[in-house]
C-alpha positions, 0 to 999 in steps of 0.5 A: 241744238249744238256745234262741233269744231276742230283745229286743223293739223298742219297738212289740213292747214295746207288745203285749198278754201273747197277743200276745207270747206268739204272737211268741215262737212265730213268731220261734222256729220261724222260727229253728228252721225247718230242724230243724222243717219237714216234721216233726210237732213237739210246741209246750209253752206256759204260756199258755192262750190259745195253745191256740186259735190257729189256730181264731181266727175271722176274724183280721186284720192281723198275727194273720192274717199269723202264723198264715198263716206258722204253717201251713206247719208241723204241730205240735199245741199242748199247755198246760203250767201255768208251775211245771211250765214251768221248762226254758224259763222258767229264763233268766227265773227265779232259779235255786236254788242249793241242793237244797231240797224244792221242787226234790226234789218238782219232779224226782219229780213231773215227771221228767227228760228225759235222752235227747235227740239233736239232727241238724244241717244235715238234717231227715232221716236214714237208718239203716244196712240191716244184712244181715238186714234187706235179705235179710227185705225181699228175700224179702217181695218177691214178685217177688224172693222165688221167685229168691232162694229158689231161689239159697239152696237150689239154683244151678241155674237153676229151669226155664221150667215153674217160672217161668211161674207168676210175675209178669212182673217174676220173670221178668225177674229170672229172665232176669238169672239168670248175672249175679245172685249172693248175698253174705252171703245178699243177692242182688246183680247183676253189672253191666257198663259198656256198654264193658265197662271197669268192673264193679260189684255192684248191690244187687237192692232190694226195692220197699219201699226203692226211695222211701228210695234215690230220697229218698237219691240225689234228695232229699237234699243228697248227691244234689243235686236233679239231673235224670234222668240224673244221678240214674239213672247215681248209682242204677244204680252201686249198686242195681238194681231191676226198671222202674228207670229208669221210676222214677227219671224219675217220682221227679225229674219229680214232685219238687215241690221241682225243678219249683217252683225249675228250671221250664221249659227254654228253647231259644234261637236264635242260631249256637254257636261252639265251644272244645273243649279236649283236656287237664285245667286247659288252659282254664279258667272262673271268675265270682263269684256272689253277693250272698247274705245275710252269713253268721256266718263274714263270707261273702257271694259265691262266686268258681267255677272250672271247668274246661272238660276235666274239668269239676271245679268249685271254689267257694270262699267270699269275704267280698268281691270286690274284684280283691285278694280274688279274686287271692288266691283264685285263687292259694291255693285253685287254683294251689296245688293244681292248678297254672297254666292256660294260658287264664282265660275271666270275663265283664267284671267290673272286679275281671278287668279290673284292673290287678292282675289282669292283672298276675298272668296276665301274671307266671303267663303265663296267656292271659286271655280274657272274654265278650262284653259283656251275653252270659252265654252265652259263658261258658255253662258257668259260668253253668249251673254258677252256676244248679245251685249256687242250685236246689241252696242254695234247697232246703236253706237256713233261712228267713233264709238265713244258712246257705248256705255251711255247704250248699256244701261237700256240694253240690260232693260231690254235683256231683263225684260225678255223671255229667256229661252231656257227657263222661259221666263224673264229674268225680271219675273225669276227676281222679283216675280212681275214683269217690268214697265216698258217704254212701249207701256207708256206709249201704247198704255197698258191696262192697271192691275187690281191693287191689293194689301201689303199681307195679300200682295206679299202672299202672293208674291211669295206663291208666284215666286214658288212657282215660278222657281219650281216651274224655271228648275223643270225647264232647266233640267228639260232644256239642259237634256236636249241640250246635250242631246243635240250637242252631242250630235254630229254637226251637219254641213251647210249646202248651198245651191247656185244662185243663193244669196248669201252673207259673206264675212268681212274680216277687216276692221277699221284702224283705231276702233274696237274689233268686237264692235 
């Protein structure tokens, strides 16, 4: 349950009653945009004229603009008499301090609403799946049902003659018979990584559940609207179904929000200068992202820090970008947790080149480097991460953009738990030697690992980190060589044919809002 109010300006006080009521609808719907957008809802009003709001013939001026704005939402207008509209008019009516016959009659006639639920920060919710529901869905899938029934009633692999009449998808499941196992009557696949270093249990997902999973691993706040490879790896860690890669590729490439925000990838010319690192927190990059609209907590900028080796990011909310603020947050939020880096790389911002920041680096023994003037590609890793932040926040912020800082923590969770294309591992694995537990693990379930003693765990963790870091160093070397070859090559032009569907970039921005979102 929530309420919204707004005082009228001098011109608005001269509006007629109908225009004032319409203004109230427009402002309240914009205020509750994050609850209402993408959902059908009922709008009750005691002003009967507004029932024909969307049926105006040839509206002009302000009314036309308001109607056009409201057409983004799916709602139905219902008229209710003023005597029955007390829940909305309570703040403008004198309350009845004692029970009387009028209150009693109103309660008997119109009832009381007591079942009220509120969803915060997201307009979608997923209920956890039980084993019975998953098994039922698998049995309803014509491709999985023959395999699951054989597993339930017999441990022996069926012959080809028994499986020959089934669909090609069922035959592909049959080919994986030895890696398919039952857990609580649910079919799972035992999957080993390419190098054999890890093993995971993948839920064999029925076709009816695929859109729900892809919405969670790609479209949701913890999914992050990342590209094909990050979404594919995050999905493959937990689920398996026939043609999984194709479905993930189609889902990501057909995502309207990603296409509208990210646009095409461009190729550049020039010679790439490489700088490879071989240990965690050896070389750090930092940058200031903003300004954004000032939030209720007073935040306007983001101090972005990222490790060149582990790709571990931090995004620190700050009210301004003064040198004192940046230096204080660097010590408080990064150095106090991860130690003093050897090299600190930034652009040529005055806050990073100030006497205070220079003295701080001198006291801590940090080598301070900076990018070439007017060439942000010199700090490409953090600049690319900034773009990822903006892409993500723009998909979840409200219309007035005043809540952008509330979405940043979940974005960091999504990024830290997603496989990085350069190192082939997640930043969490590089730093902690393990994967992070995500919201989809809570919702869909995940088999628990066998516990070990503290000493055994420490030895395994040490060996795991050594193996992971050695693998990452090799990947960084190979990736940087491949990147240099690709970067140094000449860019190719795009060729379009008549009739091709294309995205058209619109540079216009609404006044008062951040153009970066």
